[in-house]
C-alpha positions as CSV (number, residue, x, y, z in Angstrom):
1,M,8.6,-14.9,17.5
2,L,11.0,-12.3,15.2
3,D,13.5,-14.8,13.3
4,S,16.1,-14.9,11.1
5,E,14.0,-16.1,7.9
6,W,13.5,-14.5,4.5
7,W,10.3,-13.3,4.4
8,T,7.8,-12.3,1.5
9,L,4.9,-10.3,1.5
10,E,2.6,-13.4,3.0
11,D,5.5,-13.9,5.6
12,L,5.5,-10.3,6.6
13,F,1.3,-10.3,6.8
14,N,1.3,-13.3,8.6
15,R,3.6,-12.5,11.3
16,L,1.9,-9.5,11.4
17,D,-1.3,-11.0,12.4
18,N,0.1,-13.0,14.3
19,F,1.8,-10.1,16.9
20,L,-1.7,-8.6,16.8
21,T,-3.4,-10.9,17.7
22,D,-1.5,-13.3,20.2
23,E,-1.8,-12.3,23.8
24,Y,1.7,-14.6,24.9
25,K,5.0,-12.2,24.8
26,W,6.5,-12.0,21.6
27,G,10.7,-12.1,20.9
28,M,13.6,-13.1,18.9
29,D,14.7,-16.4,18.1
30,D,18.4,-17.1,18.8
31,V,19.5,-16.5,15.8
32,V,18.2,-12.7,15.6
33,L,19.0,-12.6,19.4
34,S,23.1,-13.6,19.0
35,R,23.8,-11.0,16.2
36,V,21.7,-8.2,17.8
37,E,23.7,-8.7,21.1
38,K,27.1,-9.1,18.8
39,C,26.5,-6.2,16.9
40,H,25.9,-3.8,20.4
41,A,28.7,-5.3,22.3
42,Y,30.9,-4.6,19.1
43,L,30.4,-1.0,19.1
44,A,30.4,-0.8,22.7
45,N,33.5,-2.2,23.0
46,R,35.0,0.0,20.0
47,I,33.8,3.3,21.5
48,V,35.5,2.4,24.7
49,S,39.2,1.0,23.0
50,K,39.3,3.6,20.3
51,D,39.3,7.4,20.3
52,E,37.4,7.4,17.0
53,V,35.1,9.8,15.6
54,I,31.7,7.6,14.3
55,Y,29.3,9.5,12.9
56,G,25.5,10.0,14.8
57,V,27.5,8.0,17.8
58,N,29.4,10.7,18.8
59,T,28.9,13.6,15.8
60,G,26.0,16.2,15.2
61,F,23.3,14.6,12.7
62,G,23.5,15.6,8.9
63,A,25.2,19.1,8.3
64,L,26.1,18.4,11.9
65,A,28.4,15.5,11.4
66,N,31.8,17.3,12.0
67,T,30.7,18.0,15.4
68,R,32.1,15.8,18.0
69,I,30.0,15.1,20.9
70,D,31.0,14.7,24.4
71,G,31.1,10.9,25.6
72,D,29.2,11.7,28.9
73,K,26.1,13.2,26.2
74,L,25.8,10.1,23.8
75,S,22.6,9.0,25.2
76,E,21.6,12.3,25.5
77,L,22.4,12.6,21.9
78,Q,20.3,9.9,20.7
79,C,17.1,11.0,22.6
80,K,17.7,14.5,21.2
81,I,17.5,13.1,17.9
82,L,13.9,11.6,18.0
83,I,12.4,14.5,20.0
84,S,14.3,17.8,17.1
85,H,13.4,15.2,14.1
86,A,9.8,14.5,15.2
87,C,8.3,17.5,13.4
88,G,5.9,15.4,10.9
89,V,2.2,16.8,9.7
90,G,-0.8,16.2,8.1
91,E,-3.5,13.5,8.5
92,E,-2.5,10.3,10.7
93,V,-1.0,7.2,8.8
94,P,-3.3,5.3,8.9
95,E,-3.0,2.4,11.6
96,I,-2.7,-0.8,9.7
97,I,0.3,1.0,8.2
98,V,1.5,2.0,11.5
99,S,1.4,-1.6,12.8
100,T,3.2,-2.8,9.5
101,M,6.1,-0.2,9.6
102,L,6.7,-1.4,13.8
103,L,7.3,-5.0,12.4
104,L,9.5,-3.8,9.4
105,K,11.5,-1.5,11.9
106,A,12.2,-4.7,14.1
107,K,12.6,-6.9,11.0
108,A,15.5,-4.3,9.9
109,L,17.4,-3.3,12.9
110,G,17.2,-7.6,14.0
111,Q,19.5,-8.1,11.3
112,G,22.8,-7.1,13.2
113,Y,23.8,-4.1,11.8
114,S,22.7,-1.4,13.6
115,A,24.2,-2.4,17.0
116,V,20.9,-1.5,18.9
117,N,20.4,-2.9,22.1
118,P,18.1,-5.8,22.0
119,A,15.8,-4.5,24.5
120,T,15.6,-1.5,21.8
121,I,13.9,-4.2,19.5
122,Q,11.6,-5.9,21.9
123,R,10.3,-2.8,22.7
124,L,8.7,-2.3,18.9
125,L,7.7,-6.0,19.4
126,D,6.0,-5.7,23.0
127,M,3.9,-2.4,21.6
128,L,2.9,-4.0,18.8
129,N,1.7,-7.4,20.5
130,K,0.0,-4.6,23.1
131,G,-1.8,-2.4,20.8
132,V,0.1,0.4,21.4
133,M,0.2,2.1,17.8
134,P,1.8,5.8,18.1
135,I,0.8,8.7,16.2
136,V,2.2,9.3,13.1
137,P,1.6,12.7,11.3
138,S,1.9,11.5,7.3
139,Q,3.9,14.5,5.6
140,G,7.3,15.8,6.7
141,S,9.6,13.3,4.8
142,L,12.0,13.4,1.8
143,G,12.8,9.9,1.0
144,A,16.5,10.7,1.5
145,S,18.2,9.9,5.1
146,G,15.2,7.3,5.1
147,D,11.8,8.9,6.1
148,L,12.6,10.5,9.5
149,A,10.1,12.8,10.4
150,P,7.6,9.9,10.4
151,L,9.9,7.2,12.2
152,S,11.0,9.5,14.9
153,H,7.1,9.5,15.7
154,L,7.0,6.2,15.7
155,A,10.2,5.9,18.1
156,I,9.3,9.0,20.6
157,P,7.0,6.8,22.5
158,M,9.7,4.3,23.6
159,I,11.2,7.2,25.9
160,G,8.1,8.3,26.8
161,E,7.4,11.2,24.1
162,G,4.4,11.4,21.9
163,E,1.0,10.1,21.6
164,V,0.0,7.0,20.9
165,S,-3.3,4.7,20.9
166,I,-4.2,1.7,22.6
167,D,-6.0,-1.0,21.3
168,G,-7.6,1.6,18.8
169,D,-8.9,4.1,21.3
170,E,-8.6,7.6,21.4
171,P,-4.2,8.9,21.2
172,V,-3.2,9.7,24.5
173,H,0.1,10.9,25.9
174,A,2.7,7.7,25.4
175,S,3.2,8.0,29.2
176,V,0.0,6.6,30.1
177,A,0.7,3.1,27.4
178,L,4.1,3.3,29.8
179,K,2.1,3.6,33.2
180,Q,-0.5,0.8,31.8
181,F,2.0,-2.0,30.5
182,G,4.9,-1.5,33.2
183,W,7.4,0.1,31.1
184,S,10.2,2.3,31.6
185,P,11.1,4.8,29.0
186,L,14.2,3.4,27.3
187,E,17.9,4.4,27.7
188,L,19.1,4.9,24.2
189,G,22.7,3.8,24.0
190,P,25.1,4.9,21.1
191,K,23.6,4.8,17.7
192,E,20.3,3.8,18.9
193,G,18.3,6.8,18.2
194,L,19.6,7.2,14.9
195,A,18.9,3.8,14.0
196,L,15.7,3.9,15.0
197,I,14.5,6.7,12.6
198,N,17.3,6.1,9.6
199,G,15.3,3.8,7.6
200,T,12.6,4.0,4.7
201,Q,9.4,1.7,6.4
202,M,7.2,4.6,6.1
203,M,7.5,4.6,2.3
204,L,7.3,0.4,2.9
205,G,5.0,0.5,4.6
206,Y,2.6,2.3,2.5
207,G,3.8,0.3,-0.4
208,V,2.9,-3.2,1.3
209,V,-0.3,-2.7,2.5
210,S,-0.8,-1.0,-1.2
211,M,-0.1,-4.3,-2.6
212,L,-2.8,-6.1,-0.8
213,R,-5.5,-3.6,-1.9
214,I,-4.0,-3.2,-5.5
215,E,-3.9,-7.4,-6.2
216,Q,-7.6,-7.2,-5.1
217,L,-8.3,-4.1,-7.0
218,M,-6.6,-5.8,-10.0
219,E,-8.8,-9.1,-9.3
220,W,-11.7,-6.4,-9.5
221,A,-10.7,-4.8,-12.6
222,D,-11.1,-8.5,-14.2
223,A,-14.1,-9.1,-12.6
224,I,-16.4,-5.7,-13.1
225,G,-14.6,-5.4,-16.7
226,A,-16.3,-8.8,-17.8
227,W,-19.8,-8.0,-16.4
228,S,-19.5,-4.9,-18.3
229,L,-18.3,-6.9,-21.3
230,E,-21.5,-9.0,-21.2
231,S,-24.0,-6.5,-20.5
232,W,-22.8,-4.3,-23.3
233,S,-23.4,-7.3,-25.8
234,G,-19.4,-7.0,-26.3
235,L,-16.9,-9.9,-28.0
236,E,-15.4,-12.7,-26.4
237,S,-13.1,-13.2,-29.1
238,P,-10.4,-10.9,-28.1
239,F,-9.9,-12.6,-25.0
240,D,-8.6,-16.0,-27.1
241,H,-5.4,-17.2,-25.9
242,D,-4.4,-17.6,-29.1
243,I,-3.7,-13.5,-29.5
244,H,-1.9,-13.3,-26.3
245,R,0.5,-16.5,-26.9
246,I,2.0,-14.9,-29.7
247,R,2.6,-11.7,-28.1
248,N,3.9,-13.5,-25.2
249,Q,3.0,-10.8,-22.5
250,Q,2.2,-12.8,-19.0
251,G,0.3,-10.1,-17.8
252,A,-2.3,-9.9,-20.6
253,M,-2.6,-13.7,-21.2
254,D,-3.3,-13.9,-17.6
255,V,-5.9,-11.2,-17.7
256,A,-8.0,-12.9,-21.0
257,A,-7.7,-16.1,-18.9
258,S,-9.4,-14.2,-16.2
259,V,-12.2,-12.7,-18.6
260,R,-12.8,-16.5,-20.2
261,S,-13.2,-17.5,-16.9
262,W,-15.6,-14.9,-15.7
263,V,-18.0,-15.3,-19.0
264,K,-17.6,-19.4,-19.2
265,G,-21.4,-20.1,-19.3
266,S,-23.0,-17.0,-20.6
267,E,-26.1,-17.5,-22.6
268,K,-25.9,-13.5,-23.6
269,M,-21.7,-13.5,-24.7
270,R,-23.4,-16.0,-27.4
271,S,-26.1,-14.2,-28.7
272,P,-26.1,-12.5,-32.2
273,R,-24.2,-9.7,-32.9
274,N,-23.9,-6.9,-35.4
275,H,-20.7,-5.6,-34.8
276,V,-17.6,-7.0,-35.7
277,Q,-15.4,-5.0,-33.0
278,D,-15.5,-3.7,-29.8
279,P,-14.0,-0.2,-28.6
280,Y,-10.2,-0.7,-26.9
281,S,-11.8,-0.2,-23.4
282,F,-13.3,-3.3,-24.1
283,R,-11.0,-5.0,-26.7
284,C,-7.7,-4.2,-24.7
285,M,-8.5,-5.0,-21.2
286,P,-6.0,-8.1,-21.7
287,Q,-3.6,-5.5,-22.7
288,V,-4.1,-2.9,-20.3
289,H,-5.1,-4.6,-17.3
290,G,-2.1,-7.0,-18.1
291,A,0.4,-4.3,-18.0
292,T,-0.7,-3.4,-14.5
293,R,-0.3,-6.9,-13.4
294,D,3.4,-6.7,-14.4
295,I,4.5,-3.7,-13.2
296,V,2.7,-5.1,-9.8
297,I,5.2,-8.4,-10.1
298,D,7.8,-6.2,-10.3
299,A,7.2,-4.2,-7.4
300,R,6.5,-7.2,-5.3
301,E,10.0,-8.3,-5.9
302,L,11.8,-5.0,-4.9
303,F,9.7,-4.9,-1.7
304,E,10.2,-8.1,-0.7
305,N,14.4,-7.3,-0.9
306,E,13.3,-4.6,1.2
307,I,11.9,-6.5,3.6
308,N,14.7,-8.0,4.3
309,A,17.2,-5.4,4.2
310,V,19.3,-2.9,6.3
311,T,18.5,0.6,5.8
312,D,20.0,2.8,8.4
313,N,23.4,4.5,8.7
314,P,26.4,4.0,9.6
315,L,26.6,-0.1,9.4
316,V,28.4,-2.0,11.9
317,F,30.2,-5.4,10.8
318,P,31.8,-6.7,13.7
319,D,33.1,-9.5,11.7
320,E,34.5,-7.5,9.2
321,D,35.7,-5.2,12.0
322,K,34.2,-2.1,10.1
323,I,32.1,0.7,10.9
324,L,30.8,2.1,7.2
325,S,28.8,5.2,6.5
326,G,26.7,4.7,3.2
327,G,23.3,5.4,1.9
328,N,20.9,2.3,2.5
329,F,18.6,4.9,3.8
330,H,17.9,6.4,0.1
331,G,14.4,5.8,-0.7
332,Q,15.1,5.9,-4.7
333,P,14.4,2.3,-5.5
334,L,11.0,2.6,-3.6
335,A,10.0,5.6,-5.1
336,L,10.7,4.9,-8.7
337,A,8.3,1.5,-8.0
338,L,5.8,3.4,-5.7
339,D,5.8,6.2,-9.2
340,R,5.0,2.8,-11.5
341,L,2.4,1.4,-9.1
342,T,0.4,4.5,-8.9
343,L,0.2,4.8,-13.0
344,A,-0.7,1.4,-13.0
345,V,-3.2,1.7,-10.5
346,H,-4.1,4.9,-12.4
347,E,-4.9,3.1,-15.9
348,L,-7.4,0.3,-14.0
349,A,-9.3,3.4,-13.4
350,S,-9.0,5.0,-16.5
351,I,-9.9,2.1,-18.4
352,S,-12.8,1.5,-15.9
353,E,-13.8,4.9,-17.1
354,R,-14.6,4.5,-20.5
355,R,-16.1,1.1,-19.9
356,I,-18.7,3.4,-18.0
357,F,-18.9,5.8,-20.9
358,K,-19.6,3.6,-23.5
359,L,-22.7,2.0,-20.7
360,M,-23.8,5.3,-21.0
361,S,-24.3,5.6,-25.0
362,G,-27.9,4.0,-25.0
363,T,-26.8,1.4,-27.6
364,R,-26.4,-2.3,-27.7
365,N,-30.0,-2.4,-26.7
366,L,-29.6,-0.4,-24.1
367,P,-31.4,2.7,-22.7
368,A,-29.5,5.9,-22.4
369,F,-27.9,6.6,-18.9
370,L,-29.1,2.9,-18.0
371,A,-32.1,4.8,-17.1
372,K,-35.6,3.2,-17.2
373,D,-37.2,6.6,-18.7
374,P,-34.6,8.5,-20.1
375,G,-35.5,12.1,-19.6
376,L,-37.8,12.0,-16.9
377,N,-34.9,10.1,-15.2
378,S,-31.1,10.7,-16.0
379,G,-30.1,7.1,-14.4
380,Y,-26.4,6.8,-13.7
381,M,-25.3,10.2,-16.4
382,I,-23.8,11.7,-13.3
383,A,-22.4,8.5,-12.0
384,Q,-20.3,8.6,-15.0
385,Y,-19.0,12.3,-14.2
386,T,-17.8,11.8,-10.8
387,A,-15.7,8.4,-12.1
388,A,-14.3,10.8,-14.8
389,S,-13.7,13.6,-11.6
390,L,-11.6,10.5,-9.9
391,V,-10.0,9.5,-13.0
392,S,-8.8,13.5,-13.8
393,L,-7.6,13.8,-10.4
394,N,-5.3,10.6,-10.7
395,K,-4.1,11.9,-13.5
396,Q,-2.5,14.8,-12.0
397,L,-1.7,12.4,-8.9
398,T,0.6,10.3,-11.3
399,T,3.1,13.0,-11.6
400,P,6.4,11.5,-10.7
401,S,7.2,12.3,-6.9
402,S,10.6,10.5,-7.9
403,A,11.4,13.4,-10.3
404,D,11.5,16.1,-8.1
405,N,14.3,17.0,-5.4
406,A,15.0,19.7,-2.9
407,D,18.4,20.7,-1.6
408,S,18.2,20.0,2.6
409,S,20.7,19.8,5.7
410,N,22.7,22.7,4.2
411,G,23.3,21.1,1.0
412,Q,24.6,17.7,2.7
413,E,21.4,15.9,1.4
414,D,21.4,17.2,-1.9
415,H,19.6,14.7,-3.6
416,V,16.3,13.3,-1.7
417,S,14.1,10.5,-3.4
418,M,10.5,12.2,-2.8
419,G,9.4,8.2,-1.8
420,A,7.4,9.1,1.2
421,N,5.2,11.9,-0.9
422,A,4.7,8.8,-4.5
423,A,3.8,6.7,-1.0
424,L,1.1,9.0,-0.5
425,K,-0.1,9.9,-3.7
426,L,-0.5,5.6,-4.4
427,W,-2.7,5.6,-1.5
428,M,-4.6,8.6,-2.7
429,V,-4.9,6.7,-6.5
430,I,-6.3,3.8,-5.1
431,D,-8.7,5.1,-3.3
432,N,-10.0,6.7,-6.3
433,A,-9.7,3.9,-8.4
434,E,-11.8,1.6,-5.7
435,Q,-14.4,4.2,-6.0
436,V,-14.4,4.4,-9.7
437,L,-14.8,0.7,-10.1
438,A,-17.4,0.5,-7.9
439,I,-19.1,3.0,-10.1
440,E,-18.6,0.7,-12.9
441,A,-19.9,-2.0,-10.8
442,L,-23.2,-0.6,-10.2
443,C,-23.7,0.3,-14.0
444,A,-22.7,-3.2,-15.1
445,A,-25.1,-4.4,-12.6
446,Q,-27.9,-1.9,-14.0
447,A,-27.2,-3.1,-17.7
448,S,-27.2,-6.8,-16.7
449,D,-31.0,-6.2,-15.2
450,L,-32.1,-4.4,-18.2
451,G,-30.5,-6.7,-20.3
452,A,-32.3,-9.5,-18.5
453,Q,-36.0,-7.5,-19.0
454,A,-35.1,-7.1,-22.6
455,G,-34.5,-11.1,-22.8
456,L,-31.5,-11.2,-24.0
457,G,-30.1,-13.9,-22.3
458,A,-28.8,-15.5,-19.5
459,M,-25.8,-14.2,-17.5
460,S,-22.6,-16.4,-16.7
461,P,-22.7,-18.0,-13.4
462,R,-19.6,-16.5,-11.9
463,L,-20.8,-12.6,-12.9
464,E,-24.8,-13.3,-11.7
465,A,-23.4,-14.4,-8.5
466,L,-21.7,-10.9,-8.9
467,Q,-24.8,-9.7,-9.4
468,K,-26.9,-11.2,-6.5
469,S,-24.2,-10.4,-4.0
470,L,-24.1,-7.1,-5.1
471,R,-28.1,-6.5,-5.0
472,K,-28.2,-7.8,-1.7
473,S,-27.3,-4.0,-0.8
474,I,-28.2,-2.1,-3.4
475,P,-31.3,-2.4,-5.6
476,F,-32.0,-1.9,-9.7
477,L,-32.3,1.8,-10.1
478,E,-36.6,2.3,-11.2
479,E,-36.2,5.7,-10.9
480,D,-33.7,8.4,-10.1
481,A,-32.8,8.4,-6.5
482,F,-30.4,9.7,-4.2
483,M,-27.0,8.4,-6.1
484,S,-24.3,9.3,-3.3
485,P,-24.8,6.8,-0.6
486,L,-25.5,3.6,-3.7
487,L,-22.0,5.0,-4.6
488,E,-20.8,4.3,-1.3
489,D,-22.4,1.2,-0.6
490,A,-20.6,-0.5,-4.0
491,L,-17.3,0.9,-2.5
492,D,-17.6,-0.4,0.6
493,W,-19.2,-3.8,-1.3
494,I,-15.9,-4.5,-3.4
495,S,-13.2,-3.0,-0.3
496,L,-15.0,-5.9,1.9
497,N,-15.0,-8.7,-0.4
498,N,-12.9,-10.5,-3.1
499,P,-14.5,-11.5,-6.1
500,N,-13.3,-14.6,-6.0
501,T,-15.1,-15.8,-3.3
502,I,-18.0,-14.8,-4.1
503,S,-19.9,-18.1,-5.1
504,P,-21.8,-19.1,-7.9
505,C,-24.4,-20.7,-5.6
506,L,-25.8,-17.4,-4.3
């Protein structure tokens, strides 16, 4: 049910899962339906009762806002904006994000300030429930009047245009889906096309789905960092709570506690040490990983505000008898948050690559490049190259999109957010960071096995569980082997698992 409650990220994904899996018809609760009907009726009555100019209702769009449209062409106007603005290019938006966009758009329109027909929202819900996913090209949004081009591709199947995928099958023309489910093309009323494509739902869709990946990646960063710490005979003292409580940064305190939990019960961590300090990539894990956690907490609050927001234009206020043009569609809040998240995720990969480098160094009772016979074998030498290459690419991708601008629509839209580009870059940086951490996991596992062969002490129970889980699909590297499949398998392993659910009983 599309309800009137305040949605957290967890609420959003729980409802999305229900929409995608339940077979019965989904609709709106009484509160949502009542306010949508009220706003829709208010605009219809106002158009009839007052001879006034209302942007996007009886005018052109953007720089054409001063062009008056005849009353008998208002529905045609709304269809034309969908078709003309559906000019996206590039790779398709992943289906998980498209489905999220559909629900986010329904949630925004259901707030009752957009004056759309309830049937329009219902069609969004029906598409979601029946697995009808519009094909949405990822590029073409400036993040200014919202995500105009991507949202146009999201909406045009409702009028029988564009392409869709049904239950993950190959794309077909939208008319095929309409016929299959007995749906008629929607006849859009005043403002409806504009309401469908004004908004931040692509930026936000990428942002909220990225949060799922980032929050899991943060858990992996702590787990794999602790794995490397133990395997490289690192020191536990930098993770003592007293160090972090007197700085009072929550993220750092949380990471220190996480690492302590991962190495608890480790015989190897209690073995004698000849060194008194570790390099920063080990010693400063709480400070670096923790700073990322702090950024994610801030982003969560902003995203949850946006999930429950109204971001189209103009906005209709029936109780106040007002129709107002504004800029709620501007993506700047999201663009800045997405740029910060990109940098925060990059840092997890950056420090991970430095730990990989140290594991290659032939120190702390480990052979060079973690090879059993260095020289004849190169071990993980070039895997570190790959990690370094990915981190270098991420450095370039962290250039903030929100710092850029492009003048568009004959100067009417003269400051844009570039939030959609920020979202796309974040997605790529997460991909790369996952692979870097997967490479570190391989190296930590190799180092742990080498340490066990040298009798350096037993692993902690939790880290040993990770070791056994990884070794089910990726063996110890006795001698040089074709490395690329191993890196892919390691990436699959961390992508499909949460470290906290891998039991020490394995």
